[in-house]
Each structure stands twice: as structure tokens, then as C-alpha cells.
N, C-alpha and C positions, 0 to 999 in steps of 0.2 A: 715078192722074193724079196730077201732081205741079204746086202753084200756086206761081207766083212771088208773092213776098213783099218783096222790094225797094221796091215804092210803099207800104205800109205802114209797113215799118220807116224808109224815109227822113225825111228834114224833115217832108216835106207830111206823112205819117201818113196816104196815102191810102185808105179801107179798099178792101178786096174785097167783093164780092158775086156769086160765080158761081153757076151751073149747071155741076155738072159728071158726066158719065159714072162709073158704077160699073162698072172694068172687072175685078171680083173673078168667078170663072166658078165656083168652089168654096172651100170654107171650112174650113180646117185645123185642126185642134182636136187636141192629143197624136197626131200621126199618121195621123188618121183623115181622110179627104176628106168634107165635107158637099156634095149638089150644091146648088148655088141656082135654083130655081126660077124666080121672078124677082127683078125688080128695078128701081126707077125714078132717076133721076138725083139724084144729093144737091146741095143746095143749102148753099154755105161761106158765113160769112160771117165776114171777120179785122177786127178793128179795133185801134186802138193805143190804151192805156186808161192811158199814164203810166207811165216808169220802167222801160225795157223790159220792157213787159210785154205781154202781149195778148190778144184774147176772141176765144175762137175759136167758133162757133156753127152750127149747122145740121139738116138735117135731108133723112132717106135712108127708104125701105122698103125691104124686102126680103122675101122666103120661101125660107127654107133647109127642106129635108126630113131630119128626122133621126128614126133607127126608135125604134118604141115601146121602151120601158123593161122590156116583160113578153114581147110576142110578136115584136117585132123587125118587123112590117109600118112600110113609110116613112110618117111623117106631117108633112105641110106644117106649118110650122109661120111666121108672118108677126112681124116683129121693125118695128117701129115706132121709128127711131132719132130722137133729139130731143136735141142734147146741146147744152151750153153751158160752155167751160172757162177759166179765166183762166190762162195759160201766159206764161215766160219765155221769151224768145226765141231761146234760145242765142248771139246774135251774140257778145255782148259778157260773158257771165256767166264767174265761174271754173269749174277742174276740180270744187270741192266743191261746188258750186251746181249742177252737170250733174248729178253723181252723185246726189243730193238727190231730182231730178225726171227723171231717166231712165225710171221706169219710167213715170211719165206721161205721156211727154212725146217718145217716142220718134218721133213723128209731124212733127217739125220737125227740120230739118237745115239750119244756117243760114238762107238767106232763101230756104228751099223747102220748102213746106207735102205731104206724102203724105197724100192722100183716103183712096188704097185702107186704108194703115196706120191712119187713124181709126176709121174705119168699122171694121177689124177691131175692133178695141182697147172700141168701142160694143157690136159686138156679143157678142164676149168677156164683157165684164160684163152684159149681159144674159141669156146664155147659160142655157137652164136646168136646176136640176140633174137633171130627171127630164121624161122626156116619154109621156106616155098615148093611146093610139090611142082611147079611151073608160075611163070609171071601172069598167066593170064586164068589161075585158079580164082574161082567165083566164089568157093568158099562153102557154108551150110546157110540152109533159112533159120532164119533167127526164132522161128514159129514150130518147127513141125521137125527141124532136125536135119531135113533131104541133102544131101551131098547135090548142092546145084550142079556141079563138071558132071552126074551122071544124067540128070535131066532137070526138067523145072517140077517144081511143086504144086500143089492143086491151095495153095493158100491165098489169100489174098492182100493185096499189098495195100497197109491201111499206115503207113505211114507216110506223113506227109514231108515232102524236103523241109529242111532247115531254114533255107534259105526264103524258103517263101513264107516263113511264119511273119513279119514285118507286115505283109501285105493281107494275110490273113486278121491281123490284128486290126487294120486301117478298118477292113468291113465289116468286123468285128462292133467295134465303135460307133460306124457310120449307117449301122441296119436301121429302117426304119422300122417301127412299131406298128 
């Protein structure tokens, strides 16, 4: 959804306070699409704060399905977005000013604010490092892929404890021939 900022940037500096629908259906990170299970409308407020600066604030709630970091079971994760940013309007900024703020200000283009891009940035900032379905999640078997939360697999555990490698080396070096 694109908001028109011409009223805010004109001489009257009329603030914008609108509730707009979130039109994102999927959230893409590093080529992976995550399903958005539910979303609320986004409330966005934009006002002029002086010297070609704008204050952009808003709220939105989303629930995104992210796989568990151990067993890959889908886990619904709620994002309660509440943001307030002071940004340049980019209408009269120089090229060097634009380059300085490009990373944080890619949702304002001239007299338009891209609400979906703004929400994308806010979700990305709050993206969890790792999601677990439960603290006691056992993960999956690294041999057959069985979800160990649903039951044990029939694979033999041939891995050795890495803490015991020093003792194993001692026995290998001193074994009698």
C-alpha cells in the first residue's frame, strides 16, 4: 500500500493518520518464503518535524509461521510491531545524504511512503535468531531424519562423545601389537 505524503511535505504540513491494509501474503528472507498466518491493518502516522524531516510512527500485528530450529515443525510467531522513526523526506536531499540514509529509509520515494516495505523492515529487525517449538525439543535424527519428539528411531548411535576423543587417542597410541 502506498501513502501519498504530498500534504505532509507541502507548506501546510498536514499530518497523515491512516489505517491501511497490510497486503503482504508471504515474508521473504534469504530466498525463503514464510507464510503469514494472520495480520491486522497497519495504523500509520506521518508528520513534519522540521527541516525536511518526517516522523513516521505506527502499529501492526502479524503472525508468521517459522520452522523450529531443531525439528522443523512449523511454529506460529507473533510480531507486535510498534515503530517510530524520524527520517529525511528525500525530496530535496543531495545524493550523499540519500546514500547515508538509504539502508534505513528505503520505504520513502519522493512523495510516497510504501507501507509494506516499512513493515517488511520492521519485521526484519525483530526477526528471531532461532525459533523452538518447545524448550525440550529433541530435534531430528541426523541419520534418518526421524522427528525425535514423535518417537525414537532405529538408527544406531555410532557417534562418539567429542569429550572422550583425548582418551581414545591415548588408547590408540599405547595399544599393544
